Each structure stands twice: as structure tokens, then as C-alpha cells.
N, C-alpha and C positions, 0 to 999 in steps of 0.2 A: 390303260386309261386310269387316271388317278381318281380319288374320291370326289373332287370338285367337278371334274368332267362327267363322272357318272351321275352325280346329282343333277347337273344341268340337263343331261340327256333324259333322265327320268322325268324331270320337270317338263321338258318339251313333249314327251309322250303323254303325260297327264293332261297337258294343255290341248293336245290334238284330240284326246278322247272326250274332253269336256267341251261340248258345243254350246249347251244352254248355260246362261249365267256366267259366261267366261269373263274373267277379270283381266283387263289389259294393263300391262306394266309399262312404266316409262322405258324408253329405248336405252338410256345410259345407265349402266350398273357400276357400282363401286368394284374395283378389281379384287378386293378382299372379301366380298360379300359371302361367297360360298366357303372360303377358307375359314372365316370367322364362325359360320354356322357349323362347319364340320369340327371345329375345335371343341365344341360341346360334347361331341361323341368320339373324340380322338382316342380315348383310353377306356374302352368298355370293360366291365367286370367279366371275369370268367364264370361260366356256368359250371358248378361243381355238384356232382351227385355222389353222396356218401355211400360207402366208405372210400376215402381218398386221402392221400398224403401230399403235402405241399412243402417245398423247400425254397426259401428265399435267400439270395446271396446279394448283398449290397457292396459294390466295389467303389472306393474313392478313386476317381480318375482325374478330377479337376476340370476346370472349364477349358473348352477348346479341344477336348479329347474325344468328341463324338464320332469323328471319322474312324479313329482306331477301334472304338467299341463296335461300331457298325461293321467294320471290316472283319473283326474277329467273329461276329455273328454270321457273316456271310460264309465264312469257312465252314461253319457247322451246317448251314443250309446246303452248301455245295456237297458236303459229304453225304447228306441224307436225301438229296434231290428235292429240296423244298424251295419254293419261290422265295428269294431273299427280300428284305425290306427295301422300300423305295429309297432313292438317294435323298438324303436330308431327313428321313423319317426318324422320329424319336420313340416310336412304339412298334412292337411286332409281337404277334401271337401265332404260333403254328403247332401242328400236330406232327411229331416226329416218329410216331409209332409206339416205341416203348415209353415215351414220355411226351408231355406237352410243355412247351417253353413259352414263357411270357417275358419279353425284354422291354425295359423302359429306360430311356435316357433322361436324366434330370440335369439340373444346372451344373452340379459338381460331382455327381455320383451316378452309377448305373446299377439297376437291379435285374437279376435273373431269377425268375420264378419257375421252378420245376414242379410239374404236377404228374403224379403217377397213381395208378390204382392201388388201393390198400391190399396188402397180402395178409394171409392168416398167420399173423405173428404178433408178438408184443409190440405195443406202440414205441416208436423211436428206436427200434432195433437196428434199422438200416436207413441212413439219410437218403432222401430222394436224389441228392446230387450224385449218388453212386451210379445212377442210370446214365449220366452224361459220359461221353468219351473222356477217359482220364487225361489224355494228353491235352485235349482242348480245354478241359476244366481247369487244369493246373496252369494254363497259360492265359487265364483271364486277365485283361489289362487292369492295372490299378492295384490298390491295397484293400484287402477284405476288412470291412467294418462290422457287418451284420451277417450272421448265418442263423436262420430261424427255421425250425421244422414244425409244421402244423399237421396234426393227425385229426382228421374229421371222421368221427364215428357215426354210423347210421343210426336211425332210431331203432333198428332191429338188433343192433349190437348190445351185448350185456352192459348194464350200468357199471361204470368204473367203481370198484369197491375201495375201501380205505387202504387195503394191503397194496393194491396196484398203484394208487396215488402215492403211497409212501415210497415205493420203489422208483417211481418216475421222477419225483420232485423232492426238493429240499423243503422239509416241513416248516422250518422257521421262516421261509420266504413264500410259502404257498399262498396264492390268492385264487379265489374262485367267485364266480357270480353268474346269475342268470342273465341272458341277453335278449333284448328285443321282445319284450312281453313273454319271457320264459320259453321262446321258441328254440333256445339252445343254452347250453351251459359250458363255461370255459374254465380250465385249470391251467395255471402257469406259475412259475416261480421267478421269472425274469432273470435267470442265471445262465451262465455258459457252462454246459455240462462237459464231461470228458471227451465227447466226440466233437467238441467245438461248436455246438449248436445251442441256441435257446430252444426251449420246448413249450409248445402250446397244444393242449388237448381240448378238442371241441366236440361236444356231444350234440348231434342233431336231434331235436325233439319234434319240430313241426315246420322246418324250413323248406322252401322250394329251392330248386337248383340255382336260380338267380340270386335268391336271398343268401344262400350258403356262400356263393361266390363273393358277394358284397361283404359278408361277415368276415370271411377269411382275409380278404383284401384289407379291410380296416385293421384287423389284428396285426398283420405283417407290416402295414404302414406305421402303426404305432411303434412297433419294435424298431423300425428303420428310423423314423423321424426323431424318436427320443435319443438315439445314439448320435444322430447328426446334430441335435441341439446340444448334447453334452460335449461335443468337440470344443465348445467355447470354454468349458470349465478349466482345462489345463492352462489355457491362455489367460484366464482370469487369475488363477493361482500364481502364475509366473509374473503377471503384470502387477498384482497387488503390492508386493514388497517394493517394487520400483516406484510405484506411486507414492508409497509412504515416505521413501527417501526423498523424492522430489518435493513432496509436500513440506517436509521438514526444512529442506534447503530453501524453498520459496518463502517459508515463514521467517527464516533467518535473514534472507535478503530484504524482505519487507521491513523487518525490525531495524536492519542497518540503515535503511532509507530514512527512518524517522530519527536517527541519532545525529547530533551536531558533529561537524567535521572541521578539522583545521584547514584542509584544502578541499573545498566542496567540489570543484570542477574535476580534479584528478580522481577523487573518491567516487563521484557519480559515474565517471567513465568506466571505472573498474566494475562497479555494480551493474551498469548497463551491459557490459560484456558477459558477466556471470548470468544475468537474467536472460539474455539472449540465448546462451547455451542451454539453460534449463527449458526455455520455451521450445527450442529445437528438439530436445529429448522428449518433451511431452508430445509434440506433433509426430515424432517417430513412433512412439508407443501407440498413439491413437490411430495412425494410419495402418500399423501392423495388426491391430485388434478390431478395428471398426467393422470390417467385412464379417469376421467371425461372430461378433456380438450381434450384428443385425441379422445374420443368417440364423443364429440360435433363436432369436425372438420369433422369426418367421416359422421355423420348424416347431417351436413350442406351441405356437398358435395352431398349427396343423395337428399336433398331438391332442390338444384340447378339443378340437373340432371332431376328430375321429372318436375320442372317448365319448363325446356327447352323442354321436351317431350310434354307439353300441347300446345305449339305453340300458345300462346295467341295473340289476336288482340284487341287493345284498343277500348272500347266503349266511345264515346265522353262524357266528363264530369265526368268520373269515372277512378279510378285507376285499374290496373290489379292486380291479386294476386301476380305476380312477383314483381311489383313496391312496393306494400304494404310491402311484406316481406323484400325487399331490404332496405327499410327505417326503418323497425322495428327490424327484425331479424338480419340483417346485422350488425348494431352497437353492438348488444348484443354479437354476435360471435367475433367481433373485440375486444370487452372488454375482453372476455375470453382469446383470443389469446394474448392480451397485458399482462394480468396477468401471463399467462404461460411463455411468453418471459421474463418478469421481474423476475420470479422465476429462470429461467435458467441463466440469467445475474447475479443475486444475488449469485447464487451458484458458478459461475465462479469467481466472485470478491472475495468471501469468501475463495475460494481455493487458489487464487493468494496471498491474504493477509496472509493466514496461511503458505503457502510455503515460503514467504518472511520472516515471523517472525521465522519460524523454521530454515531457513538458517542463520539468524542473531544469534539465540540462539546457533546453532551448531558452528558458527564462534567464538562466545564468549567462548564456552566450549573448543574449540581447542586452542584458545589463552591462556586460563587458564591452559590447559595441558602443553602448551609450557613453560609457566612461571614456572610451577611445575617441568618440566624436567630440566630447567636451574638451578633452586634452588637445585635440587638433584645433578646436575653436580658439582655445586660449593661446596656442602657439601662433595661430593666424593673426590674432589681435596684437600679440607681441611683435610679430614681424611687421604688421602695419605701422605700429608706433615707431619701430626701428627705421622703417622705410621713410616715415615722415621726418624723423630726425635727420636721416641722411639727406633727404631732399632739402631740408633747411640749411644744412652744411654745404650742400651742393650749390644752393643759391648764393650763399656768402662767398664761396670759393670762386664761382664763375664771375660773380659781380666784381670781385677783387681783380681778377685778370682783365675783365672788360674795362673797368675804370682805369687800370694801369695803361691799357692800350690807348684809351681816350686821352690820358695825361701825356703820353708820348706824342700823340698826334697834335695836341694843343701846343706843347712846347715847340714842336717842329714848325707849326704855323706861326707862332710868336716870333721865332728867330728869323723866319722868312719875311718878316715885316708886317704881318697881320696885326691889326690893332685889337688884340684880345689878351685877356689875362688867363694864362694857362692854369693857374691855381684855382681861379673862379670857375672856369669851365669844368675842371676835374671835380670840384666839389658839387657843382650843379648836376653833373651826370650821375652821381651816386644814387639818389633816390629814383631817378628815371630808370636806370639799368636794373636796380633791384625790383622795381615794380613790374617792369616788362618780363623779367625772368620768372617772377612769381606767377604772373598771369599766364605765361606760356606753360608752366608746369601744371597749373590748374586745368588749362584747356586740354593738355595731353591726358591727364588723369580722367577727365570727363569722357574723352573719346574712348579710352580703354574700357571704362565702365560700361558705356553703351555697347561697345563691341562684345563684351562678355554677356550682357543681357540679351542681345540679339542672336546669340549662338554662333558668333564668329562670322555673321553675314556682312558686317561692315568692316 
């Protein structure tokens, strides 16, 4: 029975026990009602009783690798006879005897938190990960990004002296602060030591087991999220020089657009081709870096939230964790955001330049089309005049032939004994023939014009 079904069953039992003042609920429930409620309690803090040691290992596995991570965890559960996590679960916590293991699956990484009782030895002498089966530990899916060891000293343990602190941490990077109304004190240098782990020493002064668990969880989350945020810094450093090159090329293209050219259409075509190539390169860089930069912003917000929850109080002569990260992590995040904003600005500039150039090319094409139409109009007028000239010649030529035919007919009739003068008849027919031919041509032209205006219906 999963958590939602358990909560439903408990709710029904409480409803059966409560007779007086019973609240009646509507019959239809949203299918995600209990799932949403359980999400608030999905990843509870571990209860830690000092002295204890905690090791956190964050593995970059990428999105879509949850099944592989969960399958690897199931192998460990099978080996120790522990009930495995449910199918699709993103959180698991179990007691394996020699150690407790907390497993959390995030969007692109997975964390394994190992909790072991503290033995009577110097802090950080043996990492908690040594308690895990070596073969299983070495086959963790993904790439290791964070390995952090936390030693929680009890209030009965001796106060760490300066000699111990000097042995454990790099003094030039040492930070310490009192946490949560001086209920604990933390020491760390945020460095990777020869054993491959970051080190955090935490002294319990007046914390409950629940509060100790919350405090350790916040500290290891800060260590994890700060590295996840810093994954964007190499991308920013790699992208920055390329942005500078594209920026220079875009400025040169924009300047070339403003220069007069002997062949505007041909030059504009070349410029548009170059500008399109630069725009494609900008989009390629933006698509490659967008996820990393947005993720860095989200992780950095989580780091700031966890630092606020620590409620640090400064120890004289030392920086707090928040001050250290503000001076080191803050500039890195601002660099990433600056590169992201430069990419966005470059994309907008390239789009504006391309739109301007396309507008000018379209205007040039439209002007060329207008000139072509004017040329075609002039040619049509010339053809019309030539046609009218030809029509006039045609009237003269046809009239000549018709009048000749009339002359032959008149002469034939005169020889046949008709009382007519063939010369008079021929001369009289000339204006009549010319007039009839001219009227016929005008009638034909009128019919053709009407036919064109009616779309060929007549």
C-alpha cells in the first residue's frame, strides 16, 4: 500500500471514529489530491543524534536516468534484504545495519547520503563511503561531482582547538560561524582534500535530533547546489569569446549595410546570407547554453535559500559561509548571467538587422518590379500605336483590292450593255468601301475590349 492509499485509509478510520461534528466532504475528489499533499512530506529530514558522520555523494546522471539509478539502489537493497523503493520513487531512506542510506533522485543528478556512527578517532580519518560495499560503490551510475564528509560532534565532545582545526582545514580558506541562534558551530574550507572529499565539521551545542538532521541536510545541499550552479561557469567561459567574435562580425555587417554600394541588390543578397549565418550561430550557442544557465540560476537561488535558513552569526576574525560564497560564487553566477544576457541581446540585434536588411531587399525588389511594369506599359502603348498604324494600312490595302474588284465588275457590266460609267462607279465606291471597312474595324475592336473586360465571358 503506497502513501496515498495509507493516508486515505487513515482518513476513513478517523472519520469512523469521529461521530459528533463530522464534516461531510463532496463525493468527487481530484485524482492528485493526496499525491499533492504527500509531496509536502516526500523528503523528510533525517534525525541525527551526535556524534555521527555523514557522507554525501552527488552523481551527475542526466535527465531520463532515474530507472538506472533506482535499479542500482535495488541491487543494494537485495543484498541486505531491505525493502526496495517503490517503482517511480525519487526518494528512499533505509537502515542497512552498518550504515543508513538516504537516496534522492533530482532532475539531472542523484545523491547518496551515508550516515554512520562516529568512532573514537580524529575527524575525517575514514570517509563514511567506506562502509558501503566497494563493488557496488564503484559502480554508481553517472559521474561524481560532489563528495562531502560531515562530522557532527556531540555537545559532550571536546571543543575543537586551533591545532585540530589547522590539521583538518586549509587556514587560508577557513570559514566558521555560529548557526541558528548559536545552537551549533561549523568549520569548513570548501576545498577538496587528498581523500577527494570536502570537509564540514559541525559542533552540536543545543540541537535536537531533528534540528541536527535539518542542519546537516542544509549544509550538504549547499555543497551540492553550489557545484551544480558552477557547472554553468565553464560554459560561460567557452561561450564568451565566441560571443565577442559574433558581436564584432555583426557590427561589421551592420556598418556595411549603411555604406553606399554600386550594385545594391547583389551586395544586399551577400549581406543577408552572411547575416543569416551569424543568426544561426547565435541560436546554436543559445540553445546549447540556455538550459545550463537557467539551471544555474535555479541552483543559485537554492543556495541562497539554504544559507538564509542557517541563520549564521559571525565569529570574530573569520568569514561566514554566506560571505565566502557571496564573494566567490556570486561573481561566477553574475558572469553566467552576463553571458546569457549578451546572447539574448545579440539575438535581438541580429534579428533587427536581418529584418532591416530584408525590408531593404523587399523595397529594392518592389522598385524593380515597378520599373518593369512601367517598361511593360510603355511597350504596350508602342504596340498599340503600331497596331493602329497597321490597321490604317490594312484599311487602305483592303480598300484598294475591293475598289479594284468593283472596277472590274463595273467594266464587265458596261461591256455587257449596262448604261453605267465604270470610272464613275469605281470612284464613287472608294469612300463607301473605306468607311465600311473603318466602321467594321472599330466594331471588332469594341467587341474585343468588352470581351476582355468581362473576363472572356463574351
